[in-house]
Gaussian input, Z-matrix of N, CA and C with variables (Angstrom, degrees):
# hf/3-21g

backbone

0 1
 N
 C     1     B1
 C     2     B2     1     A1
 N     3     B3     2     A2     1     D1
 C     4     B4     3     A3     2     D2
 C     5     B5     4     A4     3     D3
 N     6     B6     5     A5     4     D4
 C     7     B7     6     A6     5     D5
 C     8     B8     7     A7     6     D6
 N     9     B9     8     A8     7     D7
 C    10    B10     9     A9     8     D8
 C    11    B11    10    A10     9     D9
 N    12    B12    11    A11    10    D10
 C    13    B13    12    A12    11    D11
 C    14    B14    13    A13    12    D12
 N    15    B15    14    A14    13    D13
 C    16    B16    15    A15    14    D14
 C    17    B17    16    A16    15    D15
 N    18    B18    17    A17    16    D16
 C    19    B19    18    A18    17    D17
 C    20    B20    19    A19    18    D18
 N    21    B21    20    A20    19    D19
 C    22    B22    21    A21    20    D20
 C    23    B23    22    A22    21    D21
 N    24    B24    23    A23    22    D22
 C    25    B25    24    A24    23    D23
 C    26    B26    25    A25    24    D24
 N    27    B27    26    A26    25    D25
 C    28    B28    27    A27    26    D26
 C    29    B29    28    A28    27    D27
 N    30    B30    29    A29    28    D28
 C    31    B31    30    A30    29    D29
 C    32    B32    31    A31    30    D30
 N    33    B33    32    A32    31    D31
 C    34    B34    33    A33    32    D32
 C    35    B35    34    A34    33    D33
 N    36    B36    35    A35    34    D34
 C    37    B37    36    A36    35    D35
 C    38    B38    37    A37    36    D36
 N    39    B39    38    A38    37    D37
 C    40    B40    39    A39    38    D38
 C    41    B41    40    A40    39    D39
 N    42    B42    41    A41    40    D40
 C    43    B43    42    A42    41    D41
 C    44    B44    43    A43    42    D42
 N    45    B45    44    A44    43    D43
 C    46    B46    45    A45    44    D44
 C    47    B47    46    A46    45    D45
 N    48    B48    47    A47    46    D46
 C    49    B49    48    A48    47    D47
 C    50    B50    49    A49    48    D48
 N    51    B51    50    A50    49    D49
 C    52    B52    51    A51    50    D50
 C    53    B53    52    A52    51    D51
 N    54    B54    53    A53    52    D52
 C    55    B55    54    A54    53    D53
 C    56    B56    55    A55    54    D54
 N    57    B57    56    A56    55    D55
 C    58    B58    57    A57    56    D56
 C    59    B59    58    A58    57    D57
 N    60    B60    59    A59    58    D58
 C    61    B61    60    A60    59    D59
 C    62    B62    61    A61    60    D60
 N    63    B63    62    A62    61    D61
 C    64    B64    63    A63    62    D62
 C    65    B65    64    A64    63    D63
 N    66    B66    65    A65    64    D64
 C    67    B67    66    A66    65    D65
 C    68    B68    67    A67    66    D66
 N    69    B69    68    A68    67    D67
 C    70    B70    69    A69    68    D68
 C    71    B71    70    A70    69    D69
 N    72    B72    71    A71    70    D70
 C    73    B73    72    A72    71    D71
 C    74    B74    73    A73    72    D72
 N    75    B75    74    A74    73    D73
 C    76    B76    75    A75    74    D74
 C    77    B77    76    A76    75    D75
 N    78    B78    77    A77    76    D76
 C    79    B79    78    A78    77    D77
 C    80    B80    79    A79    78    D78
 N    81    B81    80    A80    79    D79
 C    82    B82    81    A81    80    D80
 C    83    B83    82    A82    81    D81
 N    84    B84    83    A83    82    D82
 C    85    B85    84    A84    83    D83
 C    86    B86    85    A85    84    D84
 N    87    B87    86    A86    85    D85
 C    88    B88    87    A87    86    D86
 C    89    B89    88    A88    87    D87
 N    90    B90    89    A89    88    D88
 C    91    B91    90    A90    89    D89
 C    92    B92    91    A91    90    D90
 N    93    B93    92    A92    91    D91
 C    94    B94    93    A93    92    D92
 C    95    B95    94    A94    93    D93
 N    96    B96    95    A95    94    D94
 C    97    B97    96    A96    95    D95
 C    98    B98    97    A97    96    D96
 N    99    B99    98    A98    97    D97
 C   100   B100    99    A99    98    D98
 C   101   B101   100   A100    99    D99
 N   102   B102   101   A101   100   D100
 C   103   B103   102   A102   101   D101
 C   104   B104   103   A103   102   D102
 N   105   B105   104   A104   103   D103
 C   106   B106   105   A105   104   D104
 C   107   B107   106   A106   105   D105
 N   108   B108   107   A107   106   D106
 C   109   B109   108   A108   107   D107
 C   110   B110   109   A109   108   D108
 N   111   B111   110   A110   109   D109
 C   112   B112   111   A111   110   D110
 C   113   B113   112   A112   111   D111
 N   114   B114   113   A113   112   D112
 C   115   B115   114   A114   113   D113
 C   116   B116   115   A115   114   D114
 N   117   B117   116   A116   115   D115
 C   118   B118   117   A117   116   D116
 C   119   B119   118   A118   117   D117
 N   120   B120   119   A119   118   D118
 C   121   B121   120   A120   119   D119
 C   122   B122   121   A121   120   D120
 N   123   B123   122   A122   121   D121
 C   124   B124   123   A123   122   D122
 C   125   B125   124   A124   123   D123
 N   126   B126   125   A125   124   D124
 C   127   B127   126   A126   125   D125
 C   128   B128   127   A127   126   D126
 N   129   B129   128   A128   127   D127
 C   130   B130   129   A129   128   D128
 C   131   B131   130   A130   129   D129
 N   132   B132   131   A131   130   D130
 C   133   B133   132   A132   131   D131
 C   134   B134   133   A133   132   D132
 N   135   B135   134   A134   133   D133
 C   136   B136   135   A135   134   D134
 C   137   B137   136   A136   135   D135
 N   138   B138   137   A137   136   D136
 C   139   B139   138   A138   137   D137
 C   140   B140   139   A139   138   D138
 N   141   B141   140   A140   139   D139
 C   142   B142   141   A141   140   D140
 C   143   B143   142   A142   141   D141
 N   144   B144   143   A143   142   D142
 C   145   B145   144   A144   143   D143
 C   146   B146   145   A145   144   D144
 N   147   B147   146   A146   145   D145
 C   148   B148   147   A147   146   D146
 C   149   B149   148   A148   147   D147
 N   150   B150   149   A149   148   D148
 C   151   B151   150   A150   149   D149
 C   152   B152   151   A151   150   D150
 N   153   B153   152   A152   151   D151
 C   154   B154   153   A153   152   D152
 C   155   B155   154   A154   153   D153
 N   156   B156   155   A155   154   D154
 C   157   B157   156   A156   155   D155
 C   158   B158   157   A157   156   D156
 N   159   B159   158   A158   157   D157
 C   160   B160   159   A159   158   D158
 C   161   B161   160   A160   159   D159
 N   162   B162   161   A161   160   D160
 C   163   B163   162   A162   161   D161
 C   164   B164   163   A163   162   D162
 N   165   B165   164   A164   163   D163
 C   166   B166   165   A165   164   D164
 C   167   B167   166   A166   165   D165
 N   168   B168   167   A167   166   D166
 C   169   B169   168   A168   167   D167
 C   170   B170   169   A169   168   D168
 N   171   B171   170   A170   169   D169
 C   172   B172   171   A171   170   D170
 C   173   B173   172   A172   171   D171
 N   174   B174   173   A173   172   D172
 C   175   B175   174   A174   173   D173
 C   176   B176   175   A175   174   D174
 N   177   B177   176   A176   175   D175
 C   178   B178   177   A177   176   D176
 C   179   B179   178   A178   177   D177
 N   180   B180   179   A179   178   D178
 C   181   B181   180   A180   179   D179
 C   182   B182   181   A181   180   D180
 N   183   B183   182   A182   181   D181
 C   184   B184   183   A183   182   D182
 C   185   B185   184   A184   183   D183
 N   186   B186   185   A185   184   D184
 C   187   B187   186   A186   185   D185
 C   188   B188   187   A187   186   D186
 N   189   B189   188   A188   187   D187
 C   190   B190   189   A189   188   D188
 C   191   B191   190   A190   189   D189
 N   192   B192   191   A191   190   D190
 C   193   B193   192   A192   191   D191
 C   194   B194   193   A193   192   D192
 N   195   B195   194   A194   193   D193
 C   196   B196   195   A195   194   D194
 C   197   B197   196   A196   195   D195
 N   198   B198   197   A197   196   D196
 C   199   B199   198   A198   197   D197
 C   200   B200   199   A199   198   D198
 N   201   B201   200   A200   199   D199
 C   202   B202   201   A201   200   D200
 C   203   B203   202   A202   201   D201
 N   204   B204   203   A203   202   D202
 C   205   B205   204   A204   203   D203
 C   206   B206   205   A205   204   D204
 N   207   B207   206   A206   205   D205
 C   208   B208   207   A207   206   D206
 C   209   B209   208   A208   207   D207
 N   210   B210   209   A209   208   D208
 C   211   B211   210   A210   209   D209
 C   212   B212   211   A211   210   D210
 N   213   B213   212   A212   211   D211
 C   214   B214   213   A213   212   D212
 C   215   B215   214   A214   213   D213
 N   216   B216   215   A215   214   D214
 C   217   B217   216   A216   215   D215
 C   218   B218   217   A217   216   D216
 N   219   B219   218   A218   217   D217
 C   220   B220   219   A219   218   D218
 C   221   B221   220   A220   219   D219
 N   222   B222   221   A221   220   D220
 C   223   B223   222   A222   221   D221
 C   224   B224   223   A223   222   D222
 N   225   B225   224   A224   223   D223
 C   226   B226   225   A225   224   D224
 C   227   B227   226   A226   225   D225
 N   228   B228   227   A227   226   D226
 C   229   B229   228   A228   227   D227
 C   230   B230   229   A229   228   D228
 N   231   B231   230   A230   229   D229
 C   232   B232   231   A231   230   D230
 C   233   B233   232   A232   231   D231
 N   234   B234   233   A233   232   D232
 C   235   B235   234   A234   233   D233
 C   236   B236   235   A235   234   D234
 N   237   B237   236   A236   235   D235
 C   238   B238   237   A237   236   D236
 C   239   B239   238   A238   237   D237
 N   240   B240   239   A239   238   D238
 C   241   B241   240   A240   239   D239
 C   242   B242   241   A241   240   D240
 N   243   B243   242   A242   241   D241
 C   244   B244   243   A243   242   D242
 C   245   B245   244   A244   243   D243
 N   246   B246   245   A245   244   D244
 C   247   B247   246   A246   245   D245
 C   248   B248   247   A247   246   D246
 N   249   B249   248   A248   247   D247
 C   250   B250   249   A249   248   D248
 C   251   B251   250   A250   249   D249
 N   252   B252   251   A251   250   D250
 C   253   B253   252   A252   251   D251
 C   254   B254   253   A253   252   D252
 N   255   B255   254   A254   253   D253
 C   256   B256   255   A255   254   D254
 C   257   B257   256   A256   255   D255
 N   258   B258   257   A257   256   D256
 C   259   B259   258   A258   257   D257
 C   260   B260   259   A259   258   D258
 N   261   B261   260   A260   259   D259
 C   262   B262   261   A261   260   D260
 C   263   B263   262   A262   261   D261
 N   264   B264   263   A263   262   D262
 C   265   B265   264   A264   263   D263
 C   266   B266   265   A265   264   D264
 N   267   B267   266   A266   265   D265
 C   268   B268   267   A267   266   D266
 C   269   B269   268   A268   267   D267
 N   270   B270   269   A269   268   D268
 C   271   B271   270   A270   269   D269
 C   272   B272   271   A271   270   D270
 N   273   B273   272   A272   271   D271
 C   274   B274   273   A273   272   D272
 C   275   B275   274   A274   273   D273
 N   276   B276   275   A275   274   D274
 C   277   B277   276   A276   275   D275
 C   278   B278   277   A277   276   D276
 N   279   B279   278   A278   277   D277
 C   280   B280   279   A279   278   D278
 C   281   B281   280   A280   279   D279
 N   282   B282   281   A281   280   D280
 C   283   B283   282   A282   281   D281
 C   284   B284   283   A283   282   D282
 N   285   B285   284   A284   283   D283
 C   286   B286   285   A285   284   D284
 C   287   B287   286   A286   285   D285

   B1=1.4513
   B2=1.5225
   B3=1.3092
   B4=1.4630
   B5=1.5221
   B6=1.3155
   B7=1.4642
   B8=1.5256
   B9=1.3339
   B10=1.4643
   B11=1.5155
   B12=1.3185
   B13=1.4615
   B14=1.5271
   B15=1.3164
   B16=1.4654
   B17=1.5217
   B18=1.3202
   B19=1.4562
   B20=1.5279
   B21=1.3121
   B22=1.4587
   B23=1.5222
   B24=1.3281
   B25=1.4542
   B26=1.5157
   B27=1.3244
   B28=1.4568
   B29=1.5100
   B30=1.3152
   B31=1.4630
   B32=1.5200
   B33=1.3282
   B34=1.4595
   B35=1.5253
   B36=1.3174
   B37=1.4640
   B38=1.5282
   B39=1.3234
   B40=1.4651
   B41=1.5269
   B42=1.3219
   B43=1.4671
   B44=1.5332
   B45=1.3169
   B46=1.4604
   B47=1.5247
   B48=1.3312
   B49=1.4682
   B50=1.5214
   B51=1.3406
   B52=1.4675
   B53=1.5196
   B54=1.3192
   B55=1.4669
   B56=1.5293
   B57=1.3203
   B58=1.4657
   B59=1.5300
   B60=1.3177
   B61=1.4669
   B62=1.5270
   B63=1.3156
   B64=1.4680
   B65=1.5283
   B66=1.3241
   B67=1.4692
   B68=1.5276
   B69=1.3254
   B70=1.4673
   B71=1.5256
   B72=1.3275
   B73=1.4638
   B74=1.5268
   B75=1.3156
   B76=1.4626
   B77=1.5285
   B78=1.3224
   B79=1.4667
   B80=1.5231
   B81=1.3168
   B82=1.4546
   B83=1.5124
   B84=1.3281
   B85=1.4635
   B86=1.5233
   B87=1.3016
   B88=1.4649
   B89=1.5253
   B90=1.3151
   B91=1.4562
   B92=1.5167
   B93=1.3102
   B94=1.4615
   B95=1.5206
   B96=1.3098
   B97=1.4631
   B98=1.5208
   B99=1.3132
   B100=1.4562
   B101=1.5225
   B102=1.3292
   B103=1.4566
   B104=1.5188
   B105=1.3044
   B106=1.4681
   B107=1.5209
   B108=1.3136
   B109=1.4580
   B110=1.5201
   B111=1.3197
   B112=1.4578
   B113=1.5209
   B114=1.3282
   B115=1.4643
   B116=1.5298
   B117=1.3230
   B118=1.4627
   B119=1.5232
   B120=1.3217
   B121=1.4595
   B122=1.5282
   B123=1.3101
   B124=1.4677
   B125=1.5290
   B126=1.3183
   B127=1.4697
   B128=1.5297
   B129=1.3290
   B130=1.4682
   B131=1.5205
   B132=1.3177
   B133=1.4653
   B134=1.5195
   B135=1.3176
   B136=1.4679
   B137=1.5304
   B138=1.3312
   B139=1.4699
   B140=1.5230
   B141=1.3152
   B142=1.4668
   B143=1.5254
   B144=1.3264
   B145=1.4694
   B146=1.5269
   B147=1.3166
   B148=1.4674
   B149=1.5285
   B150=1.3216
   B151=1.4619
   B152=1.5268
   B153=1.3230
   B154=1.4609
   B155=1.5301
   B156=1.3189
   B157=1.4670
   B158=1.5272
   B159=1.3148
   B160=1.4610
   B161=1.5291
   B162=1.3282
   B163=1.4670
   B164=1.5219
   B165=1.3094
   B166=1.4720
   B167=1.5214
   B168=1.3206
   B169=1.4650
   B170=1.5271
   B171=1.3134
   B172=1.4698
   B173=1.5282
   B174=1.3298
   B175=1.4737
   B176=1.5318
   B177=1.3207
   B178=1.4636
   B179=1.5214
   B180=1.3321
   B181=1.4527
   B182=1.5200
   B183=1.3178
   B184=1.4523
   B185=1.5180
   B186=1.3140
   B187=1.4625
   B188=1.5216
   B189=1.3253
   B190=1.4610
   B191=1.5189
   B192=1.3289
   B193=1.4616
   B194=1.5233
   B195=1.3132
   B196=1.4592
   B197=1.5247
   B198=1.3106
   B199=1.4647
   B200=1.5216
   B201=1.3103
   B202=1.4585
   B203=1.5205
   B204=1.3128
   B205=1.4582
   B206=1.5291
   B207=1.3324
   B208=1.4592
   B209=1.5252
   B210=1.3207
   B211=1.4659
   B212=1.5224
   B213=1.3280
   B214=1.4653
   B215=1.5199
   B216=1.3295
   B217=1.4633
   B218=1.5175
   B219=1.3237
   B220=1.4600
   B221=1.5192
   B222=1.3266
   B223=1.4590
   B224=1.5168
   B225=1.3094
   B226=1.4628
   B227=1.5179
   B228=1.3203
   B229=1.4600
   B230=1.5210
   B231=1.3265
   B232=1.4658
   B233=1.5288
   B234=1.3215
   B235=1.4608
   B236=1.5158
   B237=1.3185
   B238=1.4534
   B239=1.5180
   B240=1.3214
   B241=1.4641
   B242=1.5188
   B243=1.3225
   B244=1.4682
   B245=1.5344
   B246=1.3314
   B247=1.4679
   B248=1.5254
   B249=1.3149
   B250=1.4589
   B251=1.5235
   B252=1.3115
   B253=1.4606
   B254=1.5294
   B255=1.3330
   B256=1.4643
   B257=1.5327
   B258=1.3095
   B259=1.4648
   B260=1.5271
   B261=1.3127
   B262=1.4636
   B263=1.5299
   B264=1.3396
   B265=1.4627
   B266=1.5237
   B267=1.3061
   B268=1.4612
   B269=1.5229
   B270=1.2886
   B271=1.4672
   B272=1.5263
   B273=1.3261
   B274=1.4590
   B275=1.5223
   B276=1.3049
   B277=1.4605
   B278=1.5161
   B279=1.2927
   B280=1.4534
   B281=1.5054
   B282=1.3355
   B283=1.4596
   B284=1.5181
   B285=1.3428
   B286=1.4556
   B287=1.4612
   A1=110.41
   A2=115.23
   A3=120.41
   A4=108.87
   A5=117.42
   A6=120.11
   A7=110.92
   A8=115.71
   A9=120.73
   A10=112.25
   A11=116.85
   A12=120.18
   A13=108.69
   A14=114.32
   A15=121.57
   A16=107.18
   A17=116.27
   A18=121.03
   A19=109.02
   A20=116.27
   A21=120.84
   A22=108.12
   A23=115.79
   A24=120.64
   A25=113.80
   A26=116.68
   A27=119.45
   A28=111.10
   A29=114.65
   A30=119.81
   A31=108.54
   A32=114.65
   A33=120.98
   A34=108.66
   A35=116.45
   A36=119.55
   A37=109.86
   A38=117.39
   A39=120.49
   A40=112.40
   A41=117.34
   A42=120.88
   A43=110.99
   A44=116.58
   A45=121.33
   A46=110.82
   A47=116.13
   A48=120.53
   A49=110.72
   A50=116.70
   A51=119.18
   A52=111.94
   A53=118.78
   A54=120.85
   A55=110.28
   A56=115.10
   A57=121.02
   A58=111.01
   A59=116.87
   A60=121.21
   A61=110.61
   A62=116.88
   A63=119.80
   A64=111.23
   A65=117.75
   A66=120.90
   A67=111.07
   A68=115.82
   A69=120.80
   A70=110.01
   A71=116.72
   A72=120.63
   A73=111.08
   A74=116.87
   A75=121.27
   A76=112.13
   A77=116.96
   A78=120.13
   A79=111.63
   A80=116.76
   A81=120.75
   A82=114.97
   A83=117.70
   A84=120.69
   A85=113.14
   A86=117.27
   A87=121.75
   A88=109.36
   A89=115.75
   A90=121.26
   A91=109.81
   A92=114.98
   A93=121.68
   A94=106.41
   A95=116.03
   A96=121.40
   A97=108.82
   A98=115.57
   A99=121.64
   A100=107.43
   A101=115.73
   A102=121.82
   A103=108.35
   A104=115.95
   A105=120.28
   A106=107.96
   A107=115.69
   A108=121.00
   A109=109.10
   A110=116.21
   A111=121.82
   A112=107.93
   A113=117.54
   A114=119.39
   A115=110.32
   A116=115.63
   A117=120.36
   A118=111.28
   A119=116.24
   A120=119.98
   A121=110.42
   A122=115.29
   A123=119.83
   A124=110.29
   A125=116.25
   A126=120.40
   A127=110.39
   A128=116.38
   A129=120.71
   A130=111.03
   A131=117.29
   A132=121.38
   A133=111.40
   A134=116.46
   A135=120.71
   A136=109.82
   A137=116.67
   A138=120.76
   A139=111.10
   A140=116.34
   A141=122.70
   A142=110.19
   A143=116.57
   A144=121.28
   A145=111.25
   A146=116.98
   A147=120.60
   A148=111.41
   A149=116.53
   A150=120.30
   A151=110.57
   A152=116.83
   A153=121.61
   A154=110.11
   A155=116.99
   A156=121.36
   A157=111.06
   A158=116.59
   A159=121.34
   A160=110.88
   A161=116.70
   A162=119.70
   A163=112.08
   A164=117.57
   A165=120.55
   A166=111.59
   A167=116.86
   A168=120.29
   A169=111.89
   A170=116.59
   A171=120.93
   A172=112.43
   A173=115.97
   A174=121.76
   A175=110.60
   A176=114.17
   A177=122.48
   A178=109.26
   A179=114.74
   A180=122.16
   A181=107.63
   A182=115.70
   A183=120.41
   A184=111.61
   A185=115.42
   A186=122.30
   A187=107.04
   A188=116.71
   A189=120.53
   A190=109.87
   A191=115.16
   A192=121.11
   A193=112.26
   A194=118.09
   A195=121.03
   A196=110.89
   A197=114.98
   A198=119.61
   A199=107.84
   A200=115.37
   A201=120.67
   A202=107.74
   A203=116.33
   A204=121.12
   A205=111.91
   A206=117.10
   A207=120.95
   A208=113.51
   A209=117.74
   A210=121.67
   A211=108.77
   A212=115.89
   A213=118.95
   A214=111.04
   A215=116.79
   A216=121.51
   A217=109.09
   A218=115.29
   A219=120.94
   A220=107.95
   A221=115.40
   A222=121.31
   A223=109.75
   A224=116.42
   A225=122.73
   A226=107.44
   A227=116.15
   A228=121.85
   A229=108.24
   A230=117.74
   A231=119.78
   A232=111.28
   A233=115.88
   A234=121.22
   A235=108.64
   A236=116.05
   A237=120.47
   A238=110.33
   A239=116.71
   A240=120.67
   A241=113.07
   A242=118.06
   A243=120.39
   A244=112.52
   A245=117.21
   A246=120.79
   A247=110.61
   A248=115.21
   A249=120.01
   A250=109.34
   A251=115.05
   A252=120.17
   A253=107.38
   A254=118.22
   A255=120.64
   A256=111.71
   A257=115.79
   A258=120.73
   A259=112.99
   A260=117.53
   A261=121.46
   A262=111.68
   A263=116.51
   A264=120.81
   A265=113.86
   A266=118.60
   A267=120.60
   A268=109.52
   A269=119.84
   A270=125.78
   A271=110.70
   A272=114.91
   A273=121.10
   A274=108.69
   A275=116.29
   A276=121.52
   A277=106.65
   A278=117.50
   A279=120.40
   A280=112.35
   A281=115.81
   A282=120.40
   A283=114.60
   A284=118.67
   A285=121.78
   A286=113.66
   D1=143.13
   D2=174.65
   D3=-82.19
   D4=152.62
   D5=177.12
   D6=-68.68
   D7=165.14
   D8=179.45
   D9=-63.34
   D10=-30.94
   D11=177.32
   D12=-134.04
   D13=150.76
   D14=179.74
   D15=-114.77
   D16=124.85
   D17=178.09
   D18=-92.90
   D19=130.99
   D20=178.12
   D21=-86.52
   D22=124.79
   D23=-178.28
   D24=-100.16
   D25=-13.23
   D26=-179.04
   D27=171.02
   D28=-167.05
   D29=178.75
   D30=-134.27
   D31=160.32
   D32=-173.39
   D33=-146.34
   D34=152.08
   D35=-179.96
   D36=-73.91
   D37=143.19
   D38=177.56
   D39=-55.94
   D40=-38.95
   D41=-178.92
   D42=-57.53
   D43=-43.25
   D44=179.52
   D45=-63.37
   D46=-42.52
   D47=179.16
   D48=-62.56
   D49=-47.36
   D50=-175.88
   D51=-68.53
   D52=-33.79
   D53=173.70
   D54=-60.52
   D55=-44.50
   D56=179.91
   D57=-65.04
   D58=-44.65
   D59=179.91
   D60=-60.11
   D61=-42.75
   D62=179.26
   D63=-62.63
   D64=-37.89
   D65=177.33
   D66=-66.04
   D67=-40.68
   D68=178.66
   D69=-63.40
   D70=-46.06
   D71=179.91
   D72=-61.80
   D73=-40.05
   D74=-178.31
   D75=-68.77
   D76=-27.63
   D77=-177.53
   D78=-67.08
   D79=-34.43
   D80=-179.30
   D81=72.00
   D82=2.06
   D83=-178.12
   D84=-110.61
   D85=-3.30
   D86=-177.91
   D87=-121.17
   D88=158.90
   D89=176.44
   D90=-109.23
   D91=147.38
   D92=172.96
   D93=-115.33
   D94=125.31
   D95=179.67
   D96=-113.25
   D97=138.99
   D98=177.10
   D99=-112.29
   D100=127.20
   D101=-178.71
   D102=-124.32
   D103=132.89
   D104=175.32
   D105=-102.76
   D106=123.00
   D107=177.60
   D108=-92.13
   D109=136.84
   D110=178.42
   D111=-129.78
   D112=122.74
   D113=178.48
   D114=-68.70
   D115=143.66
   D116=-177.11
   D117=-103.37
   D118=-50.73
   D119=-176.70
   D120=-93.94
   D121=168.42
   D122=177.27
   D123=-63.24
   D124=-38.48
   D125=177.79
   D126=-63.27
   D127=-42.08
   D128=176.76
   D129=-62.07
   D130=-39.77
   D131=-179.04
   D132=-62.42
   D133=-39.74
   D134=179.05
   D135=-65.74
   D136=-48.01
   D137=179.25
   D138=-61.82
   D139=-40.89
   D140=179.55
   D141=-61.13
   D142=-47.18
   D143=-179.59
   D144=-64.29
   D145=-40.68
   D146=178.82
   D147=-65.16
   D148=-42.62
   D149=179.04
   D150=-65.35
   D151=-42.94
   D152=177.49
   D153=-59.18
   D154=-48.06
   D155=-178.91
   D156=-62.95
   D157=-39.77
   D158=-179.47
   D159=-59.70
   D160=-53.16
   D161=-177.70
   D162=-71.53
   D163=-39.75
   D164=-179.56
   D165=-62.26
   D166=-44.60
   D167=-177.13
   D168=-66.49
   D169=-25.51
   D170=-179.45
   D171=-97.11
   D172=-3.22
   D173=-177.12
   D174=52.94
   D175=48.10
   D176=-179.94
   D177=-132.40
   D178=161.90
   D179=173.97
   D180=-108.99
   D181=157.41
   D182=178.17
   D183=-88.80
   D184=151.49
   D185=174.89
   D186=-117.26
   D187=122.55
   D188=179.85
   D189=-74.94
   D190=142.85
   D191=-178.06
   D192=-101.07
   D193=-4.18
   D194=-178.11
   D195=-62.97
   D196=140.89
   D197=174.59
   D198=-94.02
   D199=102.21
   D200=179.24
   D201=-118.10
   D202=123.13
   D203=-176.11
   D204=-59.08
   D205=-39.87
   D206=-174.91
   D207=-82.93
   D208=-13.84
   D209=-176.00
   D210=-118.71
   D211=116.07
   D212=-179.29
   D213=-75.21
   D214=-49.29
   D215=-178.07
   D216=-136.19
   D217=142.29
   D218=178.07
   D219=-135.63
   D220=119.36
   D221=-179.75
   D222=-112.60
   D223=141.00
   D224=175.86
   D225=-102.73
   D226=114.99
   D227=-175.36
   D228=-109.80
   D229=112.65
   D230=-177.89
   D231=-76.09
   D232=115.78
   D233=176.06
   D234=-119.10
   D235=128.43
   D236=175.34
   D237=-70.44
   D238=164.58
   D239=-176.16
   D240=-60.47
   D241=-25.89
   D242=-179.89
   D243=-104.59
   D244=1.88
   D245=178.89
   D246=-74.37
   D247=144.76
   D248=175.29
   D249=-82.56
   D250=152.38
   D251=175.05
   D252=-65.46
   D253=132.63
   D254=-179.80
   D255=-53.56
   D256=139.22
   D257=-174.92
   D258=-60.88
   D259=-20.59
   D260=178.85
   D261=-66.39
   D262=-20.47
   D263=-174.70
   D264=-104.06
   D265=-5.72
   D266=-178.42
   D267=-110.19
   D268=154.92
   D269=1.07
   D270=-78.21
   D271=155.08
   D272=175.20
   D273=-80.39
   D274=141.02
   D275=169.75
   D276=-109.88
   D277=142.84
   D278=176.26
   D279=113.76
   D280=-167.30
   D281=-171.58
   D282=-75.10
   D283=-19.22
   D284=-173.15
   D285=-72.77

């Protein structure tokens, strides 16, 4: 389970993330999970929009700072409503 809140610890270049993702996929021993966050309250919507604008304007992804035993790395990838899912993450397997 993910925590109730995710703390952002920094930002990272997309190139670095995609290099890492490709290595993970090639290993065959790790899983990659894709999670879509949706703000619920009006306050959440404002924070969500600000975070999206922050990373999008800098062309960076977020790095979560939470210490989760089951999750080694967690990246926040800002995708606009009309943006396609990055090709590194498709096709999806599973119920989603």
